[in-house]
SEKOLRO-42983 format. One record per residue (C-alpha): x, y, z; residue in three letters; residue number from 1. Coordinates in nm, 2 decimals. Example, Ala and Ser with C-alpha at 12.3 -4.5 7.8 and 13.67 -1.06 7.14 Angstrom:
BEGIN
[[1.23; -0.45; 0.78]; Ala; 1]
[[1.37; -0.11; 0.71]; Ser; 2]
This chain:
BEGIN
[[5.00; 13.23; 17.20]; Met; 1]
[[5.26; 13.27; 16.93]; Ala; 2]
[[5.62; 13.20; 17.03]; Ile; 3]
[[5.93; 13.25; 16.82]; Gly; 4]
[[6.26; 13.42; 16.75]; Ile; 5]
[[6.26; 13.79; 16.82]; Thr; 6]
[[6.63; 13.87; 16.76]; Ser; 7]
[[6.95; 13.70; 16.66]; Tyr; 8]
[[7.32; 13.76; 16.67]; Gly; 9]
[[7.64; 13.57; 16.59]; Ala; 10]
[[8.02; 13.59; 16.63]; Tyr; 11]
[[8.30; 13.46; 16.41]; Val; 12]
[[8.66; 13.53; 16.52]; Pro; 13]
[[8.87; 13.76; 16.32]; Leu; 14]
[[9.15; 13.51; 16.25]; His; 15]
[[9.14; 13.24; 15.99]; Arg; 16]
[[9.38; 12.95; 15.90]; Ile; 17]
[[9.38; 12.83; 15.54]; Gly; 18]
[[9.57; 12.85; 15.20]; Pro; 19]
[[9.83; 13.11; 15.25]; Gly; 20]
[[9.91; 13.00; 15.61]; Thr; 21]
[[10.26; 12.85; 15.61]; Asn; 22]
[[10.25; 12.49; 15.72]; Gly; 23]
[[9.87; 12.44; 15.68]; Trp; 24]
[[9.81; 12.13; 15.48]; Ala; 25]
[[9.44; 12.17; 15.40]; Ser; 26]
[[9.28; 12.34; 15.10]; His; 27]
[[9.00; 12.49; 15.31]; Gly; 28]
[[8.98; 12.78; 15.55]; Glu; 29]
[[8.84; 12.79; 15.90]; Lys; 30]
[[8.78; 13.05; 16.17]; Ala; 31]
[[9.03; 13.04; 16.46]; Val; 32]
[[8.97; 13.20; 16.80]; Ala; 33]
[[9.25; 13.42; 16.93]; Asn; 34]
[[9.46; 13.30; 17.22]; Phe; 35]
[[9.25; 13.52; 17.46]; Asp; 36]
[[8.91; 13.38; 17.33]; Glu; 37]
[[8.72; 13.07; 17.44]; Asp; 38]
[[8.36; 12.94; 17.40]; Ser; 39]
[[8.25; 13.18; 17.68]; Leu; 40]
[[8.39; 13.50; 17.54]; Thr; 41]
[[8.26; 13.42; 17.19]; Met; 42]
[[7.92; 13.35; 17.34]; Gly; 43]
[[7.92; 13.69; 17.51]; Val; 44]
[[8.00; 13.85; 17.18]; Ala; 45]
[[7.71; 13.68; 17.01]; Ala; 46]
[[7.48; 13.76; 17.30]; Ala; 47]
[[7.56; 14.13; 17.29]; Asn; 48]
[[7.51; 14.14; 16.92]; Asn; 49]
[[7.17; 13.98; 16.96]; Cys; 50]
[[7.07; 14.22; 17.24]; Leu; 51]
[[7.18; 14.55; 17.08]; Ser; 52]
[[6.89; 14.79; 17.09]; Asn; 53]
[[6.69; 14.55; 17.31]; Phe; 54]
[[6.60; 14.60; 17.68]; Ser; 55]
[[6.77; 14.34; 17.90]; Arg; 56]
[[6.54; 14.38; 18.20]; Glu; 57]
[[6.27; 14.15; 18.07]; Asp; 58]
[[6.49; 13.86; 17.98]; Ile; 59]
[[6.41; 13.59; 18.24]; Gly; 60]
[[6.63; 13.30; 18.13]; Ala; 61]
[[6.97; 13.24; 17.97]; Leu; 62]
[[7.07; 12.91; 17.83]; Tyr; 63]
[[7.44; 12.87; 17.74]; Phe; 64]
[[7.52; 12.57; 17.51]; Ala; 65]
[[7.87; 12.44; 17.45]; Ser; 66]
[[8.07; 12.11; 17.43]; Thr; 67]
[[8.38; 12.31; 17.54]; Thr; 68]
[[8.28; 12.52; 17.84]; Pro; 69]
[[8.58; 12.67; 18.03]; Pro; 70]
[[8.45; 12.52; 18.36]; Tyr; 71]
[[8.34; 12.17; 18.40]; Arg; 72]
[[8.21; 12.21; 18.75]; Glu; 73]
[[8.08; 12.56; 18.78]; Lys; 74]
[[7.82; 12.76; 18.60]; Ser; 75]
[[7.94; 12.91; 18.28]; Asn; 76]
[[7.61; 13.06; 18.20]; Ala; 77]
[[7.64; 13.29; 18.51]; Ser; 78]
[[7.95; 13.44; 18.36]; Ile; 79]
[[7.78; 13.49; 18.02]; Val; 80]
[[7.48; 13.65; 18.20]; Ala; 81]
[[7.70; 13.89; 18.40]; Ala; 82]
[[7.92; 13.99; 18.10]; Ala; 83]
[[7.60; 14.04; 17.89]; Ser; 84]
[[7.47; 14.27; 18.16]; Asp; 85]
[[7.15; 14.07; 18.22]; Leu; 86]
[[6.95; 14.11; 18.54]; Pro; 87]
[[7.08; 13.93; 18.85]; Ser; 88]
[[6.74; 13.75; 18.91]; Asp; 89]
[[6.78; 13.57; 18.58]; Ile; 90]
[[6.76; 13.18; 18.55]; Phe; 91]
[[7.09; 13.08; 18.40]; Ala; 92]
[[7.16; 12.73; 18.29]; Met; 93]
[[7.44; 12.53; 18.10]; Asp; 94]
[[7.37; 12.28; 17.82]; Phe; 95]
[[7.68; 12.07; 17.75]; Ala; 96]
[[7.83; 11.74; 17.64]; Asn; 97]
[[7.63; 11.71; 17.31]; Ser; 98]
[[7.65; 11.85; 16.96]; Leu; 99]
[[7.28; 11.90; 17.00]; Arg; 100]
[[7.33; 12.13; 17.30]; Ala; 101]
[[7.25; 12.44; 17.09]; Gly; 102]
[[6.91; 12.30; 16.97]; Thr; 103]
[[6.84; 12.14; 17.31]; Asn; 104]
[[6.87; 12.48; 17.46]; Ala; 105]
[[6.65; 12.63; 17.19]; Leu; 106]
[[6.37; 12.38; 17.26]; Lys; 107]
[[6.40; 12.45; 17.63]; Ser; 108]
[[6.38; 12.83; 17.57]; Ala; 109]
[[6.07; 12.78; 17.36]; Ile; 110]
[[5.91; 12.56; 17.63]; Asp; 111]
[[6.00; 12.82; 17.91]; Ala; 112]
[[5.84; 13.11; 17.72]; Val; 113]
[[5.54; 12.90; 17.62]; Ser; 114]
[[5.48; 12.78; 17.98]; Ala; 115]
[[5.54; 13.12; 18.14]; Gly; 116]
[[5.61; 13.33; 18.34]; Pro; 117]
[[5.93; 13.37; 18.14]; Thr; 118]
[[5.86; 13.63; 17.87]; Arg; 119]
[[6.20; 13.62; 17.70]; Gln; 120]
[[6.47; 13.37; 17.70]; Ala; 121]
[[6.82; 13.40; 17.55]; Leu; 122]
[[6.99; 13.10; 17.39]; Val; 123]
[[7.37; 13.13; 17.34]; Val; 124]
[[7.56; 12.85; 17.16]; Ala; 125]
[[7.94; 12.86; 17.13]; Ser; 126]
[[8.22; 12.61; 17.07]; Asp; 127]
[[8.60; 12.60; 17.04]; Leu; 128]
[[8.68; 12.23; 16.97]; Arg; 129]
[[9.03; 12.10; 16.94]; Val; 130]
[[9.11; 11.82; 16.71]; Ala; 131]
[[9.44; 11.63; 16.68]; Gln; 132]
[[9.69; 11.82; 16.48]; Pro; 133]
[[9.71; 11.71; 16.11]; Arg; 134]
[[9.39; 11.51; 16.14]; Ser; 135]
[[9.09; 11.54; 15.90]; Glu; 136]
[[8.89; 11.68; 16.18]; Leu; 137]
[[9.13; 11.96; 16.24]; Glu; 138]
[[9.07; 12.09; 15.89]; Ala; 139]
[[8.69; 12.08; 15.95]; Ile; 140]
[[8.64; 12.22; 16.30]; Cys; 141]
[[8.60; 12.59; 16.33]; Gly; 142]
[[8.52; 12.84; 16.61]; Asp; 143]
[[8.22; 13.06; 16.65]; Gly; 144]
[[7.90; 13.14; 16.84]; Ala; 145]
[[7.54; 13.24; 16.78]; Ala; 146]
[[7.26; 13.37; 16.99]; Ala; 147]
[[6.88; 13.37; 16.96]; Leu; 148]
[[6.62; 13.56; 17.17]; Leu; 149]
[[6.30; 13.38; 17.22]; Ile; 150]
[[5.98; 13.57; 17.31]; Gly; 151]
[[5.61; 13.61; 17.25]; Asn; 152]
[[5.60; 13.96; 17.09]; Ser; 153]
[[5.76; 14.12; 16.79]; Asn; 154]
[[5.84; 13.78; 16.65]; Ile; 155]
[[6.06; 13.76; 16.34]; Ile; 156]
[[6.04; 13.39; 16.30]; Ala; 157]
[[5.74; 13.20; 16.46]; Glu; 158]
[[5.79; 12.85; 16.60]; Phe; 159]
[[5.55; 12.61; 16.44]; Glu; 160]
[[5.67; 12.27; 16.58]; Asp; 161]
[[5.96; 12.04; 16.65]; Cys; 162]
[[6.04; 11.67; 16.67]; Tyr; 163]
[[6.33; 11.49; 16.84]; Ser; 164]
[[6.48; 11.14; 16.85]; Val; 165]
[[6.75; 10.99; 17.07]; Ser; 166]
[[7.00; 10.72; 16.99]; Gln; 167]
[[7.29; 10.58; 17.19]; Glu; 168]
[[7.59; 10.55; 16.96]; Ile; 169]
[[7.96; 10.60; 17.00]; Leu; 170]
[[8.04; 10.79; 16.68]; Asp; 171]
[[8.20; 11.12; 16.81]; Ile; 172]
[[8.30; 11.16; 17.17]; Trp; 173]
[[8.55; 11.31; 17.41]; Lys; 174]
[[8.62; 11.16; 17.76]; Ala; 175]
[[8.71; 11.36; 18.07]; Glu; 176]
[[9.08; 11.30; 18.02]; Ser; 177]
[[9.09; 11.36; 17.65]; Asp; 178]
[[9.26; 11.66; 17.49]; Thr; 179]
[[9.12; 11.59; 17.14]; Phe; 180]
[[8.79; 11.48; 16.99]; Ile; 181]
[[8.76; 11.11; 16.91]; Arg; 182]
[[8.57; 10.96; 16.63]; Thr; 183]
[[8.49; 10.61; 16.50]; Trp; 184]
[[8.51; 10.50; 16.14]; Glu; 185]
[[8.34; 10.75; 15.89]; Asp; 186]
[[8.11; 10.50; 15.72]; Arg; 187]
[[7.98; 10.37; 16.06]; Phe; 188]
[[7.91; 10.73; 16.17]; Ile; 189]
[[7.72; 10.81; 15.86]; Ala; 190]
[[7.52; 10.49; 15.80]; Glu; 191]
[[7.44; 10.40; 16.15]; Glu; 192]
[[7.40; 10.75; 16.29]; Gly; 193]
[[7.38; 11.07; 16.08]; Tyr; 194]
[[7.22; 10.94; 15.76]; Leu; 195]
[[6.97; 10.73; 15.96]; Lys; 196]
[[6.86; 10.96; 16.24]; Leu; 197]
[[6.84; 11.31; 16.08]; Leu; 198]
[[6.60; 11.19; 15.81]; Pro; 199]
[[6.39; 11.01; 16.06]; Gln; 200]
[[6.34; 11.33; 16.27]; Ala; 201]
[[6.27; 11.55; 15.96]; Ile; 202]
[[6.03; 11.30; 15.79]; Ser; 203]
[[5.83; 11.25; 16.11]; Lys; 204]
[[5.80; 11.63; 16.15]; Leu; 205]
[[5.71; 11.69; 15.79]; Met; 206]
[[5.45; 11.40; 15.78]; Asp; 207]
[[5.29; 11.54; 16.09]; Lys; 208]
[[5.22; 11.87; 15.91]; His; 209]
[[5.17; 11.72; 15.56]; Asn; 210]
[[5.47; 11.91; 15.43]; Leu; 211]
[[5.69; 11.83; 15.14]; Lys; 212]
[[6.05; 11.93; 15.05]; Ala; 213]
[[5.94; 12.21; 14.83]; Asn; 214]
[[5.73; 12.38; 15.11]; Asp; 215]
[[6.05; 12.51; 15.26]; Phe; 216]
[[6.23; 12.83; 15.14]; Ala; 217]
[[6.54; 12.75; 15.34]; Lys; 218]
[[6.68; 12.43; 15.49]; Val; 219]
[[6.94; 12.44; 15.77]; Val; 220]
[[7.11; 12.10; 15.81]; Leu; 221]
[[7.39; 12.00; 16.04]; Tyr; 222]
[[7.65; 11.79; 15.88]; Ala; 223]
[[7.99; 11.66; 15.99]; Pro; 224]
[[8.15; 11.78; 15.66]; Asp; 225]
[[8.06; 11.92; 15.32]; Ala; 226]
[[8.03; 11.59; 15.15]; Arg; 227]
[[7.78; 11.45; 15.40]; Arg; 228]
[[7.59; 11.78; 15.39]; His; 229]
[[7.51; 11.75; 15.02]; Gln; 230]
[[7.45; 11.38; 15.05]; Glu; 231]
[[7.19; 11.45; 15.31]; Met; 232]
[[7.02; 11.72; 15.12]; Ala; 233]
[[6.99; 11.50; 14.81]; Arg; 234]
[[6.86; 11.21; 15.03]; Lys; 235]
[[6.58; 11.44; 15.15]; Leu; 236]
[[6.49; 11.58; 14.82]; Gly; 237]
[[6.60; 11.94; 14.88]; Phe; 238]
[[6.73; 12.16; 14.60]; Asp; 239]
[[7.11; 12.22; 14.67]; Leu; 240]
[[7.11; 12.56; 14.50]; Lys; 241]
[[6.79; 12.73; 14.60]; Ser; 242]
[[6.69; 12.57; 14.94]; Gln; 243]
[[7.01; 12.46; 15.11]; Leu; 244]
[[7.16; 12.70; 15.36]; Gln; 245]
[[7.54; 12.76; 15.31]; Asp; 246]
[[7.70; 12.53; 15.57]; Pro; 247]
[[8.01; 12.76; 15.59]; Leu; 248]
[[8.26; 12.48; 15.53]; Phe; 249]
[[8.57; 12.63; 15.37]; Gly; 250]
[[8.48; 12.97; 15.54]; Lys; 251]
[[8.42; 12.91; 15.91]; Val; 252]
[[8.41; 12.53; 15.96]; Gly; 253]
[[8.20; 12.30; 16.18]; Asn; 254]
[[8.14; 12.49; 16.50]; Thr; 255]
[[8.00; 12.20; 16.70]; Gly; 256]
[[7.71; 12.29; 16.93]; Ala; 257]
[[7.69; 12.63; 16.76]; Ala; 258]
[[7.70; 12.51; 16.40]; Phe; 259]
[[7.32; 12.46; 16.33]; Ala; 260]
[[7.23; 12.78; 16.52]; Val; 261]
[[7.49; 12.98; 16.33]; Met; 262]
[[7.35; 12.85; 16.00]; Met; 263]
[[6.99; 12.95; 16.12]; Leu; 264]
[[7.11; 13.30; 16.19]; Val; 265]
[[7.26; 13.32; 15.84]; Ala; 266]
[[6.93; 13.20; 15.70]; Ala; 267]
[[6.73; 13.46; 15.90]; Leu; 268]
[[6.96; 13.74; 15.77]; Glu; 269]
[[6.84; 13.66; 15.41]; Glu; 270]
[[6.49; 13.55; 15.48]; Ala; 271]
[[6.18; 13.72; 15.35]; Lys; 272]
[[5.84; 13.74; 15.53]; Pro; 273]
[[5.64; 13.42; 15.50]; Gly; 274]
[[5.95; 13.20; 15.44]; Asp; 275]
[[5.93; 12.86; 15.61]; Arg; 276]
[[6.26; 12.74; 15.74]; Ile; 277]
[[6.36; 12.39; 15.84]; Leu; 278]
[[6.63; 12.35; 16.11]; Leu; 279]
[[6.78; 12.01; 16.18]; Ala; 280]
[[7.06; 11.92; 16.41]; Asn; 281]
[[7.24; 11.59; 16.49]; Tyr; 282]
[[7.42; 11.44; 16.78]; Gly; 283]
[[7.33; 11.10; 16.96]; Asn; 284]
[[6.99; 11.16; 16.80]; Gly; 285]
[[6.84; 11.45; 16.61]; Ala; 286]
[[6.62; 11.77; 16.66]; Asp; 287]
[[6.40; 11.91; 16.38]; Ala; 288]
[[6.23; 12.25; 16.40]; Phe; 289]
[[6.00; 12.45; 16.17]; Ile; 290]
[[6.00; 12.83; 16.18]; Phe; 291]
[[5.80; 13.07; 15.96]; Arg; 292]
[[5.92; 13.42; 15.92]; Thr; 293]
[[5.69; 13.72; 15.98]; Thr; 294]
[[5.67; 14.08; 15.86]; Glu; 295]
[[5.87; 14.18; 16.16]; Glu; 296]
[[6.19; 14.04; 16.01]; Ile; 297]
[[6.21; 14.34; 15.78]; Glu; 298]
[[6.23; 14.57; 16.09]; Asn; 299]
[[6.55; 14.39; 16.21]; Ile; 300]
[[6.73; 14.35; 15.88]; Arg; 301]
[[7.07; 14.51; 15.87]; Gly; 302]
[[7.05; 14.61; 16.24]; Lys; 303]
[[7.22; 14.30; 16.38]; Lys; 304]
[[7.56; 14.14; 16.35]; Arg; 305]
[[7.49; 13.81; 16.20]; Gly; 306]
[[7.72; 13.58; 16.00]; Ile; 307]
[[7.74; 13.79; 15.69]; Lys; 308]
[[7.93; 14.09; 15.84]; Ser; 309]
[[8.20; 13.86; 15.99]; Tyr; 310]
[[8.28; 13.66; 15.67]; Leu; 311]
[[8.49; 13.92; 15.50]; Asp; 312]
[[8.63; 14.08; 15.82]; Ser; 313]
[[8.92; 13.84; 15.86]; Lys; 314]
[[9.29; 13.81; 15.91]; Lys; 315]
[[9.49; 13.51; 15.79]; Leu; 316]
[[9.73; 13.35; 16.04]; Leu; 317]
[[10.09; 13.37; 15.90]; Pro; 318]
[[10.19; 13.01; 16.01]; Asp; 319]
[[10.05; 12.69; 16.16]; Tyr; 320]
[[10.28; 12.72; 16.46]; Glu; 321]
[[10.09; 13.03; 16.57]; Thr; 322]
[[9.77; 12.82; 16.57]; Tyr; 323]
[[9.93; 12.54; 16.77]; Leu; 324]
[[10.07; 12.79; 17.02]; Thr; 325]
[[9.73; 12.96; 17.07]; Trp; 326]
[[9.56; 12.62; 17.13]; Arg; 327]
[[9.83; 12.53; 17.39]; Gly; 328]
[[9.96; 12.24; 17.18]; Leu; 329]
[[10.31; 12.36; 17.17]; Ile; 330]
[[10.50; 12.56; 17.44]; Asp; 331]
[[10.70; 12.85; 17.32]; Lys; 332]
[[10.95; 13.03; 17.54]; Ala; 333]
[[10.84; 13.38; 17.63]; Pro; 334]
[[11.04; 13.68; 17.52]; Pro; 335]
[[11.17; 13.73; 17.87]; Val; 336]
[[11.13; 13.53; 18.19]; Arg; 337]
[[10.90; 13.70; 18.44]; Arg; 338]
[[10.71; 13.57; 18.75]; Pro; 339]
[[10.40; 13.37; 18.68]; Ala; 340]
[[10.06; 13.53; 18.69]; Phe; 341]
[[9.92; 13.55; 19.04]; Arg; 342]
[[9.62; 13.33; 19.10]; Thr; 343]
[[9.30; 13.56; 19.10]; Pro; 344]
[[9.13; 13.60; 19.43]; Ser; 345]
[[8.77; 13.46; 19.43]; Pro; 346]
[[8.68; 13.70; 19.70]; Ala; 347]
[[8.80; 14.00; 19.49]; Ala; 348]
[[8.64; 13.85; 19.17]; Met; 349]
[[8.30; 13.84; 19.35]; Leu; 350]
[[8.34; 14.19; 19.49]; Arg; 351]
[[8.42; 14.33; 19.14]; Glu; 352]
[[8.17; 14.15; 18.92]; Val; 353]
[[8.01; 14.49; 18.82]; Gly; 354]
[[8.35; 14.65; 18.73]; Lys; 355]
[[8.52; 14.35; 18.57]; Asn; 356]
[[8.25; 14.14; 18.41]; Leu; 357]
[[7.96; 14.38; 18.35]; Arg; 358]
[[8.22; 14.66; 18.27]; Phe; 359]
[[8.02; 14.92; 18.47]; His; 360]
[[8.18; 15.25; 18.56]; Gly; 361]
[[8.01; 15.55; 18.71]; Thr; 362]
[[7.84; 15.87; 18.58]; Lys; 363]
[[7.85; 16.18; 18.79]; Cys; 364]
[[7.49; 16.29; 18.88]; Lys; 365]
[[7.62; 16.65; 18.92]; Gln; 366]
[[7.81; 16.71; 18.59]; Cys; 367]
[[7.71; 16.40; 18.39]; Gly; 368]
[[8.07; 16.29; 18.32]; Tyr; 369]
[[8.12; 15.90; 18.29]; Pro; 370]
[[8.43; 15.75; 18.43]; Gln; 371]
[[8.60; 15.41; 18.46]; Tyr; 372]
[[8.70; 15.26; 18.69]; Pro; 373]
[[8.42; 15.36; 18.94]; Pro; 374]
[[8.52; 15.66; 19.15]; Gln; 375]
[[8.41; 15.83; 19.47]; Arg; 376]
[[8.53; 16.17; 19.36]; Ile; 377]
[[8.44; 16.30; 19.02]; Cys; 378]
[[8.75; 16.37; 18.81]; Thr; 379]
[[8.58; 16.67; 18.64]; Arg; 380]
[[8.37; 16.86; 18.90]; Cys; 381]
[[8.50; 16.69; 19.22]; His; 382]
[[8.16; 16.60; 19.35]; Ala; 383]
[[8.18; 16.33; 19.62]; Arg; 384]
[[7.98; 16.01; 19.63]; Asp; 385]
[[7.72; 16.13; 19.38]; Asn; 386]
[[7.72; 15.87; 19.10]; Phe; 387]
[[7.50; 15.63; 18.91]; Glu; 388]
[[7.60; 15.30; 18.74]; Asp; 389]
[[7.71; 15.34; 18.38]; Tyr; 390]
[[7.79; 15.06; 18.13]; Ser; 391]
[[8.09; 15.10; 17.90]; Phe; 392]
[[8.07; 14.76; 17.73]; Ala; 393]
[[7.86; 14.88; 17.44]; Asp; 394]
[[8.04; 15.22; 17.40]; Lys; 395]
[[8.28; 15.28; 17.12]; Arg; 396]
[[8.60; 15.47; 17.17]; Ala; 397]
[[8.91; 15.61; 17.00]; Thr; 398]
[[9.28; 15.56; 17.08]; Val; 399]
[[9.42; 15.85; 17.27]; Phe; 400]
[[9.77; 15.71; 17.30]; Thr; 401]
[[9.94; 15.37; 17.29]; Tyr; 402]
[[10.27; 15.18; 17.33]; Thr; 403]
[[10.40; 14.85; 17.21]; Leu; 404]
[[10.55; 14.62; 17.48]; Asp; 405]
[[10.76; 14.35; 17.32]; Ser; 406]
[[10.86; 14.20; 17.65]; Leu; 407]
[[10.51; 14.15; 17.79]; Ala; 408]
[[10.41; 13.78; 17.85]; Pro; 409]
[[10.16; 13.74; 17.56]; Thr; 410]
[[10.11; 13.47; 17.30]; Leu; 411]
[[10.06; 13.74; 17.03]; Asp; 412]
[[10.35; 13.99; 17.09]; Pro; 413]
[[10.39; 14.28; 17.11]; Pro; 414]
[[10.13; 14.36; 17.36]; Met; 415]
[[9.95; 14.68; 17.27]; Val; 416]
[[9.88; 14.89; 17.58]; Val; 417]
[[9.65; 15.19; 17.50]; Ser; 418]
[[9.46; 15.47; 17.66]; Val; 419]
[[9.12; 15.52; 17.50]; Ile; 420]
[[8.85; 15.79; 17.51]; Asn; 421]
[[8.49; 15.67; 17.50]; Phe; 422]
[[8.22; 15.84; 17.30]; Glu; 423]
[[8.01; 16.03; 17.54]; Gly; 424]
[[8.29; 16.08; 17.79]; Gly; 425]
[[8.53; 15.86; 17.99]; Gly; 426]
[[8.88; 15.75; 17.95]; Arg; 427]
[[9.05; 15.42; 18.06]; Thr; 428]
[[9.36; 15.22; 18.01]; Phe; 429]
[[9.30; 14.91; 17.79]; Ser; 430]
[[9.50; 14.62; 17.63]; Ile; 431]
[[9.42; 14.60; 17.26]; Met; 432]
[[9.35; 14.26; 17.08]; Thr; 433]
[[9.28; 14.15; 16.73]; Asp; 434]
[[9.50; 14.43; 16.60]; Arg; 435]
[[9.75; 14.50; 16.32]; Asn; 436]
[[10.03; 14.69; 16.48]; Ile; 437]
[[10.10; 14.86; 16.15]; Asn; 438]
[[9.75; 15.01; 16.13]; Glu; 439]
[[9.73; 15.15; 16.49]; Ile; 440]
[[9.74; 15.53; 16.53]; Lys; 441]
[[9.61; 15.80; 16.76]; Met; 442]
[[9.24; 15.83; 16.68]; Gly; 443]
[[9.19; 15.47; 16.57]; Thr; 444]
[[8.82; 15.38; 16.64]; Pro; 445]
[[8.78; 15.08; 16.88]; Val; 446]
[[8.51; 14.88; 17.05]; Glu; 447]
[[8.51; 14.67; 17.36]; Met; 448]
[[8.54; 14.29; 17.36]; Thr; 449]
[[8.51; 14.04; 17.65]; Phe; 450]
[[8.83; 13.83; 17.67]; Arg; 451]
[[9.03; 13.59; 17.89]; Lys; 452]
[[9.34; 13.75; 18.04]; Phe; 453]
[[9.49; 13.44; 18.17]; Tyr; 454]
[[9.43; 13.11; 18.37]; Thr; 455]
[[9.59; 13.02; 18.70]; Ser; 456]
[[9.51; 12.74; 18.93]; Glu; 457]
[[9.21; 12.65; 18.72]; Gly; 458]
[[9.06; 13.00; 18.76]; Ile; 459]
[[8.99; 13.19; 18.43]; His; 460]
[[9.05; 13.56; 18.47]; Asn; 461]
[[8.82; 13.75; 18.23]; Tyr; 462]
[[8.81; 14.11; 18.15]; Phe; 463]
[[8.74; 14.36; 17.87]; Trp; 464]
[[8.98; 14.46; 17.60]; Lys; 465]
[[8.95; 14.70; 17.32]; Cys; 466]
[[8.99; 14.61; 16.95]; Met; 467]
[[8.97; 14.79; 16.62]; Pro; 468]
[[8.61; 14.81; 16.50]; Ile; 469]
[[8.53; 14.53; 16.25]; Arg; 470]
[[8.34; 14.63; 15.94]; Ala; 471]
């Protein structure tokens, strides 16, 4: 039975830091998550991009991979599953603590679908790594996410084989009490780890199938930086111009556990039927995979949000201080002192998963009018207790009215508070994110995005916001 990738999606934050950002010392550019984003919210965005136009009822497993999960002792995958509106009887699992978490999750998804009875498994890889300010790593590490749907029908890239090796080495690490990523000396990392292990995994896999470098149309290689990426490609005999997948350095950055998976998504966006793709990832060992694209890839082309659509949709941060504030590395005084956010109630959060995480409202069975939040009395025909569930998460909307609150407690003032009208009916109150206040007007098209409202007593309070539609 053939197993492989049936859909893909990705997410790159709107904001960038790079040349033109006041106080930024590096020559390169990288993607920066907004203050209300984390690895979980980015993962939800990638998952929803991957699953657009797909039925979610047949997905039996969700694997969420990240080295920066919001919770260290609690399932993060369960939140991703709820916010992605996946079935409640899904098997949800976290993969963490390794730069190979994304490809580890991919291998597990392939095994699950191959063994059955899981017909489809969703892999979501996302990272928001924080490096020490002004360090070399800070200029390299970017934020982003990718998602792959694994199944046994309508396959766009068939899985052929994989090979893994493991190595105990302290090259890149982060202890429980650390704020920033730690690394050892660059030459040691490269010569004893990266340049030794990745070629080993790749050569073993290629030898097993009697393949040579020129048998691959595209090669996706993890690398700690641009220099090592090209060094690895030359070492393995791949053509840098025709075969090597763009590693996104200087555009997005090294996105940790999501990095190799994001590059694979970018490769799939441009692949032709019959292309053989090599995927190789590194982190205390190495994973190597071979995929071959099928005719089905033509049916999905242009219908998914991959990497390409996000690269030109960006907004440069005005100053380095904004970045440090968003990452919580400096503490700026709020515009006005107000009481601290109240700690969310776990009982209320459990009770309102459908409304808050899945973003479900109701649709009147009598007149067909959708409404959010869920109602008992229809606001249009006044029918009582005659509703069905209705998802607003994938619905686009337009701004009906809005106001700017310059005194609200936000790291990106002023807070834009809006009332939006959904396509197909329904109106709700919504905070707007990733916006340019000079471009907002009545009628501005918006879409919904899953974001973090605030954190109190170690509890992350997630909800949906609206944002102007990205091209």
